[in-house]
C-alpha positions, 0 to 999 in steps of 0.5 A, a space after each residue: 079223480 074228482 074234479 075240484 069244484 069252484 070255491 063259491 063266494 059267500 053272498 055277503 056284501 062284505 066278502 064280495 068287497 074283500 075279493 074286489 079289493 084284492 083284485 084292485 090292489 093287484 092292478 094298482 101294484 102293476 101285477 097285470 092280474 088274470 084269473 090264474 094269477 089271482 087264484 094262485 096268489 089268493 088261494 082261490 079256485 074261481 072260474 073265469 066267469 066269477 072273476 069277470 063278474 068282479 071285474 064288471 062290478 069294479 067297472 060298473 059300480 066303482 067306475 074303475 077304468 079297467 082294460 085288458 092288456 093282451 101282451 101282458 096278459 092281465 088287467 090294468 087301469 088306464 088312469 094310474 091315479 084311480 084307486 078303490 077306497 077300502 072301507 068296511 064298516 059295521 052298523 055302529 061305525 056307519 052311524 058314527 060317520 053319519 053324524 058328520 053329515 051336518 058338516 056338509 053345509 060347508 060343502 054347499 055349492 060344490 060337488 062334494 056335498 052330493 058325493 059325500 051323501 052318495 058315499 053314505 048310501 053306498 056304505 050302507 049297501 055294503 053292510 051285510 044283509 043281516 044289518 038294517 040301518 034305520 034312516 030315522 036314527 041318522 042325523 036327527 040328534 046332532 046339529 052344527 052351527 056353521 059359518 056363512 057359506 060363499 057361492 061358487 060359479 058352476 064348474 069352478 070347483 070341479 075344474 080347480 079340483 081336477 087341475 090341482 090333482 093333475 098339475 095343470 095350469 088354470 085359465 080364469 077370470 078373477 076379481 080382487 076384493 078391491 076391484 069391480 072388474 074381472 081380469 084374465 089370469 093364469 094360475 098353477 093350483 097347488 092346494 085347495 083350502 076351506 076356511 070357515 065355510 069359504 074356499 080358497 086356492 093357493 098356488 102360483 099366479 102367472 100375473 103376480 109371478 109369485 105364490 098367491 091365495 085366491 078366493 074361489 067365489 071371485 073366480 069365473 070362466 075357469 078352464 083347464 089348460 093342457 100346460 103342465 106345471 111342477 110344484 117347487 121342491 122348496 114349497 111348504 104349505 105351512 109357510 103360507 097357512 096356519 091350519 089353526 088360525 087361517 089362510 088369509 093375510 099371511 105376511 110370510 113371517 112367523 110371530 110369537 103371539 102372547 095373549 092374556 085373558 081376563 079371569 072371568 074367561 079362565 074356564 072357557 079358555 083353558 078347556 080348549 086347544 087353540 093351537 097345536 103349539 100353544 103354551 097355556 098357564 094360569 097366572 096367580 091373579 086368575 088370568 090366563 096366559 096363552 102363547 103360540 107361533 103363527 104367520 097369520 096376524 090378521 086372522 089372530 087380530 079377528 080372533 082376539 077381537 071376538 073376545 070383546 075386550 076379554 083378551 089383551 095382546 102382550 106381543 108382538 107389537 104388530 098385533 097390538 097395533 092391528 087390534 088397537 086400529 080395529 078397535 078405533 075403527 069400531 068406535 069411529 063407526 058407532 
């Protein structure tokens, strides 16, 4: 009987990636895969050296923390949180993705900027050899005007991201907007938020013994402690931020906001979605009514003021007072 020959994988980045993905999935599932298990499960007939090459690709190209367990006779990840991103793109999809590169402005001063650019390069390498992407086509016709970017101290972003992922308490020095001196604080990071180019950290402040929002540019000497924490089961992100309006100045109370816009702003206002839960209608006189619920009155105040008199607050009274006080301060200072 003739010896069954090994099924030679196609020399195509997409096909190679598909084999690697199946190996990664088997490891993630806790199957402790080896050559025999992988061949049987996937209908392959690969040799030990071929599977070994794919394991080496996972280790060297994707930094996968792979080890072999001789007792369980299979591969496993030493870091159970590791996973391989499953992305397979054609040229058109890659070009579409590349148009978001200008948005990386908001990730300046963080490791994410370089990571995202490296990702685009890696995705391009995954394309079949028959596809060539002209870099001149990428990112020349699309531009975004971003908000001013805040600066972070070196190491702050990396440590916060890692501590948030691993649920480790942070030790840091923090300066509030009112103070000129830094104070040492311990903080349990629950969630990182990027709002209009500025990064914030939401979590439990040991200093205040309450949930607080810290501005990351005001953090220095940030260190990860060995102490672990658990996020309370009753914690809800939406109680502390409003992804449409913002994350700063939350009173903890939800308000029904009602705004009336002048007739001249009708087209501008009605062609946009300002809030997921909004109710919008045109009045008989051509003005526009808009309502939604939010816990971010101070952010709504700034938003209303941006219309320079084109928006009138109907409700709540608390928002009317905030806008009136802001307008009064503008008149006093000019």
